[in-house]
PLY file of the C-alpha trace (Angstrom):
ply
format ascii 1.0
element vertex 291
property float x
property float y
property float z
element edge 290
property int vertex1
property int vertex2
end_header
-88.55 18.56 -38.85
-92.35 18.29 -38.95
-93.95 18.32 -35.53
-96.34 15.40 -34.77
-99.86 16.23 -33.82
-100.55 15.59 -30.07
-103.84 13.80 -30.82
-102.09 11.11 -32.86
-99.55 10.54 -30.08
-102.32 10.16 -27.46
-104.23 7.80 -29.75
-101.18 5.64 -30.30
-100.50 5.50 -26.54
-104.09 4.43 -25.83
-103.87 1.68 -28.46
-100.68 0.33 -26.87
-102.17 0.58 -23.37
-105.38 -1.26 -24.21
-103.45 -3.86 -26.18
-101.23 -4.54 -23.18
-104.22 -4.77 -20.83
-106.01 -7.15 -23.16
-102.99 -9.46 -23.29
-102.61 -9.32 -19.49
-106.25 -10.20 -18.85
-106.13 -12.97 -21.47
-103.23 -14.77 -19.78
-104.62 -14.05 -16.28
-108.00 -15.54 -17.24
-106.28 -18.59 -18.72
-104.28 -19.08 -15.51
-107.38 -18.75 -13.32
-109.28 -21.26 -15.45
-106.45 -23.77 -15.09
-106.37 -23.25 -11.32
-110.15 -23.71 -11.14
-109.91 -26.97 -13.08
-107.29 -28.26 -10.63
-109.46 -27.32 -7.65
-112.47 -29.10 -9.19
-110.38 -32.22 -9.84
-109.14 -32.23 -6.23
-112.68 -31.74 -4.97
-113.85 -34.70 -7.06
-111.11 -36.88 -5.56
-112.22 -35.94 -2.05
-115.86 -36.58 -2.96
-114.94 -40.06 -4.16
-113.13 -40.57 -0.87
-116.30 -39.66 1.03
-118.25 -42.20 -1.04
-115.74 -44.88 -0.06
-116.20 -43.86 3.57
-119.96 -44.15 3.36
-119.63 -47.68 1.95
-117.23 -48.63 4.74
-119.62 -47.16 7.29
-122.42 -49.43 6.00
-120.20 -52.48 6.46
-119.16 -51.21 9.92
-122.86 -51.19 10.83
-122.94 -54.94 10.18
-120.34 -55.33 12.92
-121.70 -52.80 15.40
-125.48 -53.13 15.10
-126.08 -56.67 13.83
-122.86 -58.42 14.88
-122.86 -60.11 11.48
-119.12 -60.75 11.56
-119.16 -63.32 8.75
-121.04 -61.04 6.35
-118.92 -58.04 7.31
-115.68 -59.98 6.79
-116.82 -61.06 3.33
-117.78 -57.48 2.44
-114.44 -56.10 3.67
-112.54 -58.73 1.65
-114.54 -57.93 -1.51
-113.73 -54.24 -1.13
-110.08 -55.05 -0.55
-109.98 -57.01 -3.81
-110.82 -53.78 -5.67
-109.74 -51.24 -3.06
-108.51 -47.68 -3.38
-104.81 -47.51 -2.37
-105.73 -44.76 0.12
-107.94 -47.18 2.08
-105.65 -50.21 1.97
-104.39 -49.93 5.56
-107.86 -49.26 6.95
-109.29 -52.29 5.16
-106.48 -54.48 6.49
-107.20 -53.30 10.04
-110.93 -53.90 9.67
-110.37 -57.41 8.23
-107.99 -58.28 11.07
-110.39 -56.96 13.70
-113.38 -58.83 12.25
-111.39 -62.08 12.14
-110.56 -61.63 15.83
-114.24 -61.06 16.62
-115.15 -64.27 14.78
-112.53 -66.22 16.73
-113.82 -64.77 19.97
-117.38 -65.83 19.18
-116.30 -69.39 18.28
-113.79 -69.76 21.13
-116.17 -70.89 23.92
-117.64 -73.61 21.66
-114.26 -75.03 20.70
-113.08 -74.90 24.30
-116.14 -76.84 25.54
-115.60 -79.60 22.97
-111.91 -79.79 23.80
-112.67 -81.04 27.33
-115.43 -83.72 27.03
-114.72 -85.09 30.51
-115.04 -81.72 32.18
-118.72 -82.26 33.15
-117.69 -85.34 35.14
-115.28 -83.37 37.32
-116.05 -81.20 40.28
-115.70 -77.42 40.00
-112.18 -77.33 41.43
-110.85 -79.90 38.98
-112.63 -78.16 36.10
-110.95 -74.89 36.99
-107.60 -76.63 37.11
-108.03 -77.87 33.53
-108.19 -74.28 32.23
-104.68 -72.98 31.73
-104.07 -69.46 33.07
-102.72 -68.49 29.65
-105.98 -69.52 27.94
-108.07 -67.62 30.49
-105.90 -64.55 29.98
-106.23 -64.80 26.20
-110.01 -65.13 26.44
-110.25 -62.09 28.75
-107.97 -60.15 26.42
-110.12 -60.95 23.37
-113.28 -60.08 25.27
-111.80 -56.72 26.21
-110.74 -56.18 22.59
-114.30 -56.87 21.46
-115.80 -54.23 23.74
-113.08 -51.73 22.84
-113.61 -52.37 19.13
-117.34 -51.73 19.44
-116.68 -48.39 21.13
-114.13 -47.39 18.49
-116.36 -48.38 15.59
-119.31 -46.49 17.09
-117.14 -43.40 17.46
-115.87 -43.79 13.89
-119.40 -44.09 12.58
-120.47 -40.91 14.39
-117.42 -39.02 13.14
-118.01 -40.12 9.55
-121.59 -38.84 9.73
-120.32 -35.50 10.99
-117.70 -35.34 8.28
-120.22 -35.95 5.49
-121.64 -32.47 6.17
-118.22 -30.80 6.23
-116.76 -27.99 4.18
-113.72 -27.76 1.92
-110.66 -25.63 2.77
-107.12 -25.21 1.50
-104.34 -23.82 3.68
-100.62 -24.18 4.39
-99.23 -25.71 7.59
-96.19 -24.58 9.59
-93.89 -26.84 7.55
-94.97 -25.26 4.26
-97.10 -28.13 2.97
-100.35 -27.25 1.22
-103.35 -28.95 2.81
-106.67 -29.84 1.19
-109.19 -30.30 4.00
-112.74 -31.64 4.17
-114.54 -31.55 7.49
-115.93 -29.35 10.21
-115.12 -25.64 9.91
-115.41 -22.77 12.39
-114.20 -19.21 11.85
-113.02 -20.27 8.38
-110.56 -22.73 9.93
-110.44 -26.49 10.42
-112.10 -27.09 13.79
-113.60 -30.43 14.81
-113.30 -33.67 12.85
-111.95 -33.70 9.31
-109.73 -35.33 6.71
-106.74 -33.65 5.06
-104.56 -34.58 2.11
-101.13 -32.93 2.10
-99.13 -31.90 -0.96
-96.48 -34.42 0.23
-98.92 -37.28 -0.38
-99.61 -37.92 3.30
-103.10 -38.09 4.81
-104.52 -37.19 8.24
-107.90 -38.17 9.67
-108.95 -36.89 13.06
-109.58 -33.88 15.22
-108.49 -30.31 14.44
-108.20 -26.98 16.22
-107.51 -23.74 14.32
-106.00 -25.53 11.29
-103.80 -27.72 13.50
-104.03 -31.42 14.33
-105.26 -31.42 17.91
-106.87 -34.36 19.74
-107.19 -37.93 18.49
-106.16 -38.73 14.95
-104.38 -40.98 12.46
-101.61 -39.88 10.10
-100.55 -41.97 7.08
-97.26 -41.48 5.19
-96.85 -42.49 1.51
-94.22 -45.11 2.40
-96.72 -47.12 4.49
-95.81 -45.88 7.95
-98.68 -44.54 10.07
-99.39 -43.17 13.54
-102.58 -43.52 15.59
-102.89 -41.50 18.77
-103.06 -38.04 20.28
-101.90 -34.70 18.90
-101.31 -31.35 20.59
-100.69 -28.17 18.59
-100.06 -30.13 15.37
-97.50 -32.51 16.95
-97.66 -36.08 18.24
-98.15 -35.67 22.00
-99.68 -38.04 24.55
-100.45 -41.72 24.01
-99.88 -43.06 20.53
-98.75 -45.99 18.40
-96.37 -45.70 15.46
-96.45 -48.52 12.88
-93.83 -49.53 10.31
-94.68 -51.45 7.11
-92.61 -54.46 8.20
-94.89 -55.03 11.24
-92.76 -53.31 13.88
-94.39 -50.72 16.11
-93.83 -48.43 19.07
-96.53 -48.04 21.73
-96.12 -45.36 24.34
-95.98 -41.67 25.18
-95.00 -38.82 22.86
-94.13 -35.14 23.16
-93.45 -32.70 20.30
-93.27 -35.53 17.71
-90.70 -37.49 19.77
-90.95 -40.57 21.99
-90.87 -39.17 25.52
-91.99 -41.18 28.55
-92.86 -44.85 29.04
-93.09 -46.98 25.95
-92.28 -50.27 24.27
-90.91 -51.21 20.86
-92.35 -54.40 19.34
-90.73 -56.58 16.70
-92.27 -58.08 13.57
-93.64 -61.08 15.50
-95.19 -58.95 18.24
-92.48 -59.60 20.82
-91.12 -56.77 22.98
-87.69 -55.74 21.70
-87.11 -52.75 23.98
-89.16 -51.31 26.81
-88.70 -48.58 29.38
-88.51 -44.79 29.55
-87.74 -42.73 26.45
-86.44 -39.17 26.22
-85.93 -37.10 23.06
-86.70 -40.18 20.94
-84.05 -42.35 22.68
-84.36 -45.15 25.26
-82.73 -43.84 28.46
-84.04 -46.30 31.06
-84.50 -49.99 30.23
-87.30 -52.06 31.75
-85.37 -55.21 32.69
-88.51 -57.28 33.21
-89.01 -57.38 29.39
-85.44 -58.18 28.50
-84.72 -61.63 27.05
0 1
1 2
2 3
3 4
4 5
5 6
6 7
7 8
8 9
9 10
10 11
11 12
12 13
13 14
14 15
15 16
16 17
17 18
18 19
19 20
20 21
21 22
22 23
23 24
24 25
25 26
26 27
27 28
28 29
29 30
30 31
31 32
32 33
33 34
34 35
35 36
36 37
37 38
38 39
39 40
40 41
41 42
42 43
43 44
44 45
45 46
46 47
47 48
48 49
49 50
50 51
51 52
52 53
53 54
54 55
55 56
56 57
57 58
58 59
59 60
60 61
61 62
62 63
63 64
64 65
65 66
66 67
67 68
68 69
69 70
70 71
71 72
72 73
73 74
74 75
75 76
76 77
77 78
78 79
79 80
80 81
81 82
82 83
83 84
84 85
85 86
86 87
87 88
88 89
89 90
90 91
91 92
92 93
93 94
94 95
95 96
96 97
97 98
98 99
99 100
100 101
101 102
102 103
103 104
104 105
105 106
106 107
107 108
108 109
109 110
110 111
111 112
112 113
113 114
114 115
115 116
116 117
117 118
118 119
119 120
120 121
121 122
122 123
123 124
124 125
125 126
126 127
127 128
128 129
129 130
130 131
131 132
132 133
133 134
134 135
135 136
136 137
137 138
138 139
139 140
140 141
141 142
142 143
143 144
144 145
145 146
146 147
147 148
148 149
149 150
150 151
151 152
152 153
153 154
154 155
155 156
156 157
157 158
158 159
159 160
160 161
161 162
162 163
163 164
164 165
165 166
166 167
167 168
168 169
169 170
170 171
171 172
172 173
173 174
174 175
175 176
176 177
177 178
178 179
179 180
180 181
181 182
182 183
183 184
184 185
185 186
186 187
187 188
188 189
189 190
190 191
191 192
192 193
193 194
194 195
195 196
196 197
197 198
198 199
199 200
200 201
201 202
202 203
203 204
204 205
205 206
206 207
207 208
208 209
209 210
210 211
211 212
212 213
213 214
214 215
215 216
216 217
217 218
218 219
219 220
220 221
221 222
222 223
223 224
224 225
225 226
226 227
227 228
228 229
229 230
230 231
231 232
232 233
233 234
234 235
235 236
236 237
237 238
238 239
239 240
240 241
241 242
242 243
243 244
244 245
245 246
246 247
247 248
248 249
249 250
250 251
251 252
252 253
253 254
254 255
255 256
256 257
257 258
258 259
259 260
260 261
261 262
262 263
263 264
264 265
265 266
266 267
267 268
268 269
269 270
270 271
271 272
272 273
273 274
274 275
275 276
276 277
277 278
278 279
279 280
280 281
281 282
282 283
283 284
284 285
285 286
286 287
287 288
288 289
289 290
């Protein structure tokens, strides 16, 4: 048998080696390009979201700075007519709040016209004409107005901070991939930011070391949402959980479960169950709210 020359064997091995490397780098480059395109598309979606926020912030300024409730309500309704599904709940809340502010502004005028004989009565009789329920409703709306102004001012400041944020991707303790835009420190989400999860959920609020920590709002794809406090990435402290059918729970939370005093409200806003909760169950009923 004729012996092969070593040089030919080495040459053949090098050809096979370089051919394999070329194929590997070709497919690796193709994969990286595809991943880059996905990241750019996700970044564009978040950028569009920030644009929507800036437009909402301009309308919010009509409420906070100029108290132009009529103009703001019209602007909110126009945006709702062509809204992004991700901002549907927020637009509904803003429209509802602005309508309440308009009613509050008009309430004293309608009340004064409702009692034309009031000027003819002395102060004691005039006070008697005002039902305690009406006085309570007026005080409640007045308090809601001041609270709304504070919340909108805080939201406006947070949105300004967020507009200068950075973009991160990371995985939470439950294994969901998170796309985050907001304040960053030590290459982690720290401060105020917005995150979109691979499950389709969205969180807006405060962060600490890539965990939800502080005040925030979490929105599920099925329409349920929570507004309140978080501690170490879990609902803890005061918070309100809303269901799409109008029901809600207002009270205390610990480790994502209802724990402490709280009340469950029905679709019409009436108290269905109230008392002390433990491990997500009502263990002590407040009899004063029972029908």
